[in-house]
N, C-alpha and C positions, 0 to 999 in steps of 0.2 A: 503493499499499500504506502500509496504516496506519501510525505510527511505536508502539511500546509507550511511549515519551516525549511521545505528545501529539503536538497540534501545535508545527509547527516557524519558528523564526525567526531570519533573521542579520541581523546587521549589518557593513558591509564599504563601509569608506573609500578601496580602495586599497592601504593599507598594514596596517590590523588588520580580521581577521575573527575575529567570532565568531559562535558556533551555539549556541543556547539550545532546550530542549525544553520543552513546558508545565509538563509531570509534573515538579513539587516545583521549578519554574521552574530546571531542572535545566541548569548552565553545562557546554555539550557538547564546545565546544572554542574555543580562542583559539588566534590565530595573526598573528604582529607581522613583516610581513616577509615574508612565507610563512615565519615559524619556530615550530614548536610550541610555543607556553610552558605548555599544560595536555595530562594526557593526555585521549583521544578516548576517547568515548562513542558507541557506533555506533549510524547510526539507527536499526537495527533490532536493537536491544540496550537492554536495561535497565540502570540506572545499576548497574554492580559497585561492591562496596563504599563503598558511598552518593558516589560519586565526582560529586563540580558540583552534589549539592544542597544546599536550601535549608532552616536547621535553624530550625526554629519552629514555638513560641513559648522552647523551651530547647533548646539543643545539648548535645552528650551526653546523659547517662544519668542516669537517678533510679532511687536505690538502691529495691527493690522495688515499683518501679510506686506509689510509697505518697510520701506530704506533707500535712503538718496547716495548715489554712486556721482560723485565727480560732478554734483550738482544737476545730477538726472533720477529721480523719484524711479524707481526699483519696484514691480508689481510680484509680489510671488504669488504660489498658487496659498488660498487658504485650505489650511488642513485641521483647524481647529474649528469648525464650524460656532460651537456656543458661544467662542469669543472671539470671532471673528480673526483671529491671528495664524500664522505658521507656527508649526509644531516638530520637534526635535530633529529637525535638518530633512535632508532630501534623500536618504537613503534606506527608509524603514521600510519600503516596501521593493527594495532589489534584491535580486541574489546573490551573494558573493560568490565567489569561485575562487578555488586552491588556485595558490601560485607555489607555494614550498611546504615540506613537513620535514619530519623526522619522528622518532616514535615519543619525543619528548616535546614537541612544539607544532605550530602548524600557523603558516602566515594565508589570511584572505583578502580576495581584493574588490575592489569595486571602484569604476569612474564615473564622475560626476560630470555629465555634458550639460552645453548650454540650455538652456529654458526658461520658462517667468520667473522673470525676477533675478537671474543667475546670468552675466554672459560670459561665464568662466568655465575653462575645463581642468577637473582635478581629479589625479589619481590619488585611491585614498584603500589604506590597507589597514587591518588588524593583526597581531599576532598573539595567539595565546600560547604562554610557556610554562610547563608545570615546574612547580619548585619543592622539595622537601614537606614544606608545610601549608601549602596553600598554590596562587594561581598567580605573574604576572601578567597583564596586558600592556601591549604597544600598539600606539595610534598614531599613524602618518600618513603623510598626505606631499605630491609633490604639484607643481603648477605647470601642466603641460601648454598652456596658453602665450599667448604673446603680451597680456597687460598682467599685471601684480594683481593679486587673487587674496581674498581674505580667508583665513582657516579659522576654526576652531573645532570641537570635539567636546563629547561626553560621552560616556557609556549609564544605563538605566538597570543597573543589579539590584535586585532585592534578597537581603540579605539574613542569615540565619545562625542559630548557635545552637546545632541538629534538631532534635524534634521538640525543643524546649517553645511553648506556646509566646509569641512577641511580645504580650502582655506584661510576660514572667520578665523579660530580660530589661535590662538597664542601658543609656545609649548616652555615652559621650563622645562629645563632636566637638575638636579644637578649634573650631570660627569665632573669630572675639567682633565678629561684625554680623546683622543679619540684615536681608531686604526688605522691607515695607511696599507690601503690594495693594495694586487697585484690586478692583471687584470682576474685572477679567484678567492677573494673576501677572500683571507687567509694572515691572519696580517703578516704583516714584520716589525713595531714596533709602538712603543705607546708614542703619545706626550701631550703634557700639550695643553689644548685650551685655555688660555690667546691668548687673542689678533688673534684669527683665526674666520675664519667663522663659526666652527665647535665650539665655544660656545654659547650656549643655556642656558647659567646660568639667563641671562636674556631674558623675554619674547622674542622672536623671531616669527616674520607670516610666516605661513608656507604656505603663497601663491606661489605657482609655486615651493614648496620645491621638494628636490629630492634626500635625505637622504637616505644613508645605512649603517653606521655606530654604531660600537657598542662603547658605553660610559664608562669609569671605573673610580673610586673613587669618590664613589658618594655620595660626601661632607662628604669622611672618614669618615663614618658612626660608631658608635659603636653601636647604638641602633638602634630600627626598628624606621622610618621615609617615610615619601614622599621623591617623587623620579623626578616624572613629573606630568607637568601640561597641561592640555589644558584649555583654557580660553577662550568663544565667546564672542562677542561685549560689551553683555550684564551685562556681569559679571560670568554666572553660570560656573559651572569647572569640569571638571572629573580629580581625581588624581591618581595615582598609586601610593602606599606605598608598603618597602618591608621591610624586617629583615634582618640583617647582613650578612644573608648565599648569599643571592644576589648581588654581589659586580660589578655586571654587567650589561646593559641595553643597548639592541638595537633597532636602530630606525630606520624605513622602511615606507619610502611614496612610494608606486607606484601610477603609475596616471590612473591603467586600473585596480581599482577593480570594480567588476562589484555589482551593486545594485540596485534597484526598479527606481530611478533615470536614470538609465544606469553608465557607466564605469566611472568614476569618482576616483580624490584622495583620500586614507585612511592614516592611520596612527598606524602603530603600534610600540608600545613602548612593544618591549619584556623581561622581568626580567628573566636574566641566573645568575647562581650560578660560571661559567668560562666564557671566552673569547671564540672567535673561538678556533678550533686547540686546544685546552687542552689535547687532549690525547698525542698531540706530547711535548708541552709547559709545559704541568704538573702545570701551574697557575692556581691556586686557586684549584684545584683538591682533590677530598674530597678519600678517600679509605679505605674501611668498610673491619673490620676483619669478620671472619666467625662468624655469630649470629649479628652482628652489625648493627642497626638501627640510621638512618635519616632523620630528617625532616626539612621542611624549609617551611616558606610562604611569600607571597605576596599578596595585594587586590588592590582594585580601589571603592572610594564614588567620591559621586559625590554632589555638593555642588549646589542649584538654584539660578539663581540671585541675589541679593540685593532688598529688597521692599526698591521705590522709597521713 
């Protein structure tokens, strides 16, 4: 039977197992030592709530699906119909193709061609590489056109700590600022988190959590570091790390995520190189000259409960 997520790829080394689908290079599942550290996208389903997909050439949204390039308005297709914006880039319905692989890593690629509101040619790729305690994900792009082109990227993984329900986990995020959003989820201001309900720098219970927030200034990092931590009551944890190119992290906790246990709360920790609506604000947006390439990495690692 053909899968809705296209060709399937598996990486496995005896301890870490990763399942990937070609559609949007979706990260369908990650297990470490048999312990599930991501939510699962079933082989016979599309990714619910964007679970595990790659977000390129921008993550999150573009307000009104419109931005300006050299004084000329660019009108993207509206893909978030309810809010009138363009969401999660141009590849979420694209079939990535295998470009190279070994027993421990695989690179999938897809080219973005000129289209409504996007007059550029970008080659893009993502490499999933097994680590002893988890996974490294490296995103890349190359400008194949004759004019400089903007590039940003993100990912939309939902994380777990084994089979512990999300409501029993605590979350910590290194973000020192958060974005204020309007009623269409477009950013209007950036505020310090200190002294507010959005200060997740200390462990915060996810019981009943209702977050859809972008966090910035991830501990003012100059080096690769862990930026978010999920911890179970027994001390087992799943940690997300990122290199300095990933300056933002979106935290999203929908209560209606489907799973074998029925609808439940899930927690997306989305590494992003830019904040929402960066094509308009220009914040942290990278421009690639013709022929220029760029890469950026993030990853996840699992730590079992401490021995008694």
